[in-house]
N, C-alpha and C positions, 0 to 999 in steps of 0.2 A: 497792857504792856508789862507783863511780869518779867523779872530779869531772867536771863538765859542761863540757868543753872549749867547746863552741860558745856557750854562755851567758857563761862567764867568761873566755874566753880572753884578751881584750884587758885585762881587769881584773887577771888573774892576772899577765901581763906587766908592767903597770904597777906592780903592788904588789910584785912580786918584784925589779924593777929599783930601786924607790924605798926600800924598807924591810927589814928584816931578817926576812923571812917565810919561811925555811926551813921552819918548821913547816907551811907551806902544804901541802907535799909529802907529809906524813905520811899512812898509810892512813886514820887516823881522820878527818882532815879531808876526805880524798877522799870517804869515805862519807858524811859530813854533806852535801858539796856535791852528790853525786849525787842526794841525796834532794830536792833544789830544783829539779830539772829542769823542773817543771811550770811555774815562773815564766817560762821561755823559749818556751812554745808546745809544738808537736808534738815530742817527744823519743824516741818509742818507735814500732817498726812491726814488725806480724807479717803475712807472707804465709801464706795457709793454702790448701793445695791438697787437693782430694778428687776421686777419678776418676769418670768416666762420666756426668758432667752430671746434669741433674734427671731424675727419674722420667717415663716417658712417660704422656701422658693425665692428668697430675695437676698442679695449680697448686701448686708448692712454696713461692711468695712469699704473703704475706698479701693479703686482699682489702680493698678500700676500701668502708667501710660507713658511710654518713652522714658523710662527711668524715674518718673515723678509719680506722687500719689494724687490720683484725680477723685475729689470727694463728690462730684455734681450728681452722681447717681446712688449715693450711699445715704443713709439716715443722717450723717454728718454733713450734708450738703450746705449747709449753713457756713461751713468753713471756706467755703469759695467766695463768700461775701466779704465786702471790706471791713465789716464790723467785726468779724471773726477769723479773719485771715491769718492773723498771727499764730492762731493755735495749730496750724498746719505743721508748724516746726516745733511744736510741743507736745505732740501726741505719739504714742507707740500703740500699734495694733497687732495682736497676737493671733496668728491663725494656727489651726491645727494643735490647739493645747487642750488638754483633758483634766477633769477631775478624776482622780483614782488611777487604776490601771490594772495590769492582769491580776495581780494579787489582792487588789483593793477595790471591789466594786461598790460604787456610790449608787443609791437607790433614789430615784424619783425626785420630787420637788424638795421634800425635807431634808434628804440626804445631801443635795446639792446646796442647800441653804446652809448646812453645817459645814460642807467642805470648803466653800468658797473663801472664807476668811481663815479657817483652822488648818486646811490641808489634812484633814482627818475623817474617817468614817464615823457617821453617828452609831453609837452602839445600840444594840436592842435593849429596850428597858421600859416603855410605858406610855408614850405620848403619841396622840393621833391615830389614824388609820393604820400607819406603819410602825406603831409601837416603837419609836425611836426615842432616845434620850440624849442628854447632853453629851459633848465630846470630852476627851480625856486630856485636853490641852487648851491653850489660850488661842485667841484669834490674832491675826497679824497686826491689826490697828492696837490692840492692848499691848502687844509686845512692843511695838514702836514707841507708844507712850512711856513705858517703862524705860526704854533706852534714852528717851529725851528728857526724862524726869518731868513730863508733861501732865496735866490734867487731862482726861479723857471723857467724852460724851457721846453716848448712843442716842440717836434721835430716829423716830419713827414717824413717818408722815403718812396719815391715814384718817378713817373715820374714827371717832371715839370707841364705838363698839368693837370694831376689829382690832384696833390697836391695844385695847385693854385684855385681850386674850393673850397675855405675854407668857404664861406658864406652858409654852409648846414650842418644839423646835422650829416650827414654820414661822414662828414670829419673832425669834431672836437671831440677831446677827453676830453679836460680839460677846466674847468669853473671856474672863480673867484666868481661867485655868480649867482644871478637871472639875466638872460638875459645878461650874460657877458662871451661870449664864449673866449678863448684864442686862437688866430691865431698862429699855429706852425711855426716853422722854417723849411724850406726845403732846404736851401742851406748850405753846410758844410763850405764854407769860411765865411758866415755871423755868423754861429754858433761859429766858432773859433775866429773870430774878437770881438763878443760880449762876450764871456766869458774871453778870454785872453788879449785882447786889453788893459785892465787896470791892468793887474797884473804886476806890476814893468816894464811897458812899453813893455810887449809882452813876448817873450821867456826869461826864467830866465837862467843866466849863473851859473853853478854849483860852479865855483871858486869864483863867487861873493857871493853866498849863504854861502859858507864855511868862507869867510873872515868876512862877517857879523855876523855869528854865534860866531866867536872867539871874535870879537870885543865887542859882547853883550852876552858873555859866560852866565851870569845870571843878569837880569836886577834887581834882588833883592840884589845882592852883593852890589850895589851902594847905596841902600837905607836902609840898616840894621839899621843904627843908627837913621833914622826916625822913624822906627817901635818901637825901644827900648824906644824912647823919647814919643811915643804915649802910650806905654804900662804903663811908669811911670805917664803919665799925667792923664789917665783915670782909672788906678787901675787894679787889678789882673783878675777880671772877664773879663774886655774887652780884657786884654792881651791875655787870653786864645783864644779869637775869632780871633786875630790878628795872632797867632801861627798857628791856622787852616788854615786861609787863605793863610798864606805864604807857609806852607807845601804842600797843595794841589797843588798851582800852580807850586812850586819848583818841585814836582814829575812829573807834566805834562811835564815841560820844559826838565827835564833830560831824561824822557823816549823818547822825540822826537829827542833830540840830540843824544842819544845812537842808535837809531833806523837808523840814517844817511839816512832818507828818503829826496829825492831831490824832487823839484818842477820844473817840466819842461813841457812846453806846447807841444802838438803834433806838429810835422812839418807841415808846409803849405801843403794843399793837394786841388786837384781838385774835384769839385762837378760834378759827373756824371749823376745826376738824375736817377741813376740805383740802386735800392735798394740792389742788391747784391753786387755791387762794392763798394757802400758807407757805407755798413753795419758795417764792422768791424772799419773803420776809425771813424765812428760816436760813437761806443760804446767805441773805446779808448779815445775818446775825453770826453765821459761823465765821465769815471774814473779820468782822468787827472783834469777835472774841479772839482770833488768831493775832489780831493787832493790840487788842488792849488787855489781854489777860494770859495766864498760863494755860488756857485751853487751846492746845495747838494740834490735838488729834480727835478727829470726829468720825463716827461712822453714821451715815445718812441712808435710811432704809425707806425706800419708796414701797410702802405696803409689805405684806408678807410674802412668803413663799407662796405660789398659786396666783397670786395677783388677783384679789377681789374688787379691785377699784373700777369705777364705771367712768367712761369718758362721754358725757352727754352731747358733745359736738360732733360726734362721728355721724356718718352719713344717715339721713333719715331718721336720726334719733334712736337708732337701735342701741347706741351707748347708754341710754338711759334705763333700758331693759336688761341688757347683758353686761355681764363684768368682763374684764379682759380675759379671765381664765375661761369663761365660758365661750367667748370668741375664739379662744385658741384651739378649741376642738372643732372648728369649723362647722357649726350647726347647720343643718340643710333644711330645716323647718321654719325660717324666719323669712322666707321670700327673697334671700340674696343668694347670689352664686358664691361658690367657693372663691373664685377669683376676687370678687368684690370684697369678702371677709377677709381674705389675705392681704388686700389692699388696706384695709382698715388697721389690720395688725402694724403694717409699715408705718402708717400714720402714728399709731401709739408710740411705736419706738422711735420715731423721728421726733415726737414731742418730748420723750425722755432725753434724747441727744440735745435737743435745744436747751433743756434745762441745766444738763452737764455743762454745755457750752457756756451757759449764763455764769455759773459758778466759776468756771476756768478763767472766764474774761474778767470777772470781778477780781479774782486774784492777780491776774496779769495787769490790771490797771491800778493795782495798789503798790505803792513804793516799799521796798523792804531790802534793807542791808546793802544800798547801792544798785540793786537790781529791782525786781519785781516779786511780789510773794509767790507767784507761780514758779518763778526760778528756784525758790527755795522749798517747794512743795512737790508731793507726789499725789495724784488722785488715782486710786485703783478703782475701776468701773468693772461690774460683773454681774451675773445673774446665777439663778440656781438651776438654769437648764441651758442646754446648748441651743435649741430650737423650740420655738412656741408649740406646744401641743406634742412634741415628742420627748418622752420621758427618759433622755440620755445626757450624757455629759462628755461627748466626744466633739471637740471643737467649740467649747464654750467661748462667748464673746467678750474677752477680756481685753481691756484698754488701760494704759497708763498715761497719764497727762502731767506734765511739769518737768522740770530740770534737775529735780532732787538736789539742789544745792550746788549745781554744776557737775555733779557725779554721773548723770544719765546722758545717753546719746538720744535725744528725742527727734521726732520727724521721720519715723520709719515703719515699716510693717515687717513683721518676722513670721516665717513658717517654722513653727516649734516642732514639727515633725512627729506628732503624737506624744510629746513630752508631757508628764504630769506637771500640773500647775504649781506643784511645791517648789520647782526650781524658781519659778517667778517669785513666790513668797519669800523663798531664802534670799534672792537677790535684792529684793527691797529691804529685808532685814539688814543685809550687808550694807546698802547704802546708808543706813541709819545707825551703823556702828556695830552690827551683830557679825563677828568674824567666824561663826561656827559653820557657815557653809550650809546650813541645814533648817527646815522649819516643817513642822507637822510630822506626818506619819513616816516612820523611819524606813519603811518599805517603798516609799515614793521619792527618795532623795536623788540627786544627780549634780552635775556641775552646775555652778551658777551661769546665769543667762550673760555670758560675757559680752554679747553683742550690743547690749544696752548699757555697759558701764564704760565710764571714761577713764 
C-alpha cells in the first residue's frame, strides 16, 4: 500500500516542510495512504492481451436487445450469472474499431501486437518472418504508469520455452519508448519477490498492521498545534489552505481505517510455466500488488502473438496436438469439420473471457477508497488480430472494464465507425491525466471518444 504520490504529492511536500512529519514516511502510513487512491480518480490500469482475435463467424460481443445488452450468446455469457452480473454495468465494448488506417497499414500478427498498446506501426528492421522491429514510442500502459508515478510490471503467461523468446516483437507487449521493449516476467516466484520482497520485509502480519494503526491513529493529532501556529503566522487566507489540506488527508485516513482493509501478500506458490495453472495465482498477485505496493500498472500477456498455447480439454483431445494458432487456420486433415473447429475456437475465447471476468470481479470485490478497486481501474483487453485466422485489423475486439475513478461511462457498446483505436488510447490517457488528446502515430489521431467520458 505505497503512498499515492499523484494524489498527495503537493500535500506531502507542504506537510513535510512545515511540520515534524517524519512519520509520514513509515511503511504503515504509506500503506494507509495507498488505500486512499480512489479519492483521486483513476489510479490503476491493466492491459490484457490474448492472441488470435475473435472466433470466426461468431459474435463474441453481447447483442442489443430492447435497448439492453444481452450477454447470453457471447463469450461473456458468464456476465448473465449472479456471480458476474455486476460486470454488465462495468464494461464497454467497441465495435468497428481498427488498428491503423488508410495511410498506416498494420501487418499480420506481429504488426498487431505492436499496434495494440502503442498505436504505432512496427518499422521494418530485423525480427521474425516479417522482419519487424521495435516501435518508435511507448505503450499506453507504460505511459499511464508515468502519469501515475507508479511502478509498472509486464507479465507473460506461457510455457518457459516460448516466453523466453523475448527478443522478438511477437513476444513483447509493453514499451518504454523508441526501441525500448520491456521484457516481461514469466516466473511467478520472481514476480512475487519483486513486488512483495520490499513491503515491510515480505508478508505483513495483520496484528502488526492493527498495532501500528492504533499507535498512529492520526498522524495529524500530533501536529495540530504546528498547523495552528502556521495559520497565525501566515494569516487567514493561508489558514484556509491549511484547513483544506488537513481535512482532505484526514478524510482519506479515516475512510481507510473504517474499511479495515488488510495488506497481505499472497502465499508463496510454484511456477508451473503452465498458463492455466498459473493464471489465477498471477491475477491474485496483481490485485494484491495494487493493494499493497506501488505497482499499480500491469500488462498481462497470455502467450505471444500467434498463440502457440494448447488447450488439452478441447473436444476429443485435439487440443493436446494442435495449438490455438494451428486451429485458427481450420485444418481439414484432423477428422473434424470446420464447424466443429470453429466451435472449439469459441470455447477458447470463452475461456479467456472467463479469466478476464475473474480478474475484474476480484477487483470489484476489493474495497478501495470508499468504493471498489474496479471503480478506480481501467482494464483494456485486446488482441493482435480482429478475427482468428484472418490477418487483418478491421474490427479488433477491444473491451474496457472499470469506471476509471468515476471518469468513464461504463455499461455500453459503441459503434466506432471504423475509427483508429488511437482515439481510444488517447481517451484512456486523458482519463489518467494526459490532456494532449493524442497517443501513438500522429497520422491516426482524432477526437477523444467522448461517449465514454463523464
